[in-house]
C-alpha positions in Angstrom: 66.0 108.6 85.6 67.0 106.3 83.6 67.1 102.8 84.9 71.2 102.6 84.4 71.1 105.9 86.3 69.4 103.9 89.4 71.4 101.5 89.2 74.5 102.9 89.8 72.7 105.1 92.5 71.7 101.6 94.0 75.9 101.0 93.5 76.9 103.5 95.4 74.7 103.6 97.9 75.8 100.3 98.6 79.3 100.7 98.6 78.7 103.6 101.5 76.4 101.4 103.8 79.6 98.9 103.4 82.3 101.8 104.1 80.2 103.6 106.8 79.3 99.0 108.4 82.8 98.7 108.3 84.1 101.5 110.0 81.4 101.5 113.3 82.5 97.6 112.9 86.2 98.9 113.7 84.9 102.0 115.9 82.8 99.0 118.7 85.6 96.9 118.4 88.4 100.2 118.9 86.0 100.6 122.2 86.0 97.4 122.9 90.1 97.0 123.9 90.3 100.2 124.6 87.3 99.0 127.3 88.8 95.3 128.0 92.8 97.1 128.8 91.3 100.1 131.0 89.2 97.1 132.8 92.4 95.2 133.5 94.4 97.8 134.0 92.6 99.1 137.3 92.4 94.6 138.8 
């Protein structure tokens, strides 16, 4: 493998990880919002 190929793979992996992290963070925030709403509805 050439250096350029490895560099491209690392960049692609970085972009994918950032996207996954963003999706995960959004999912957690949505779950938290949902949980807060359910808790307030019970009170």
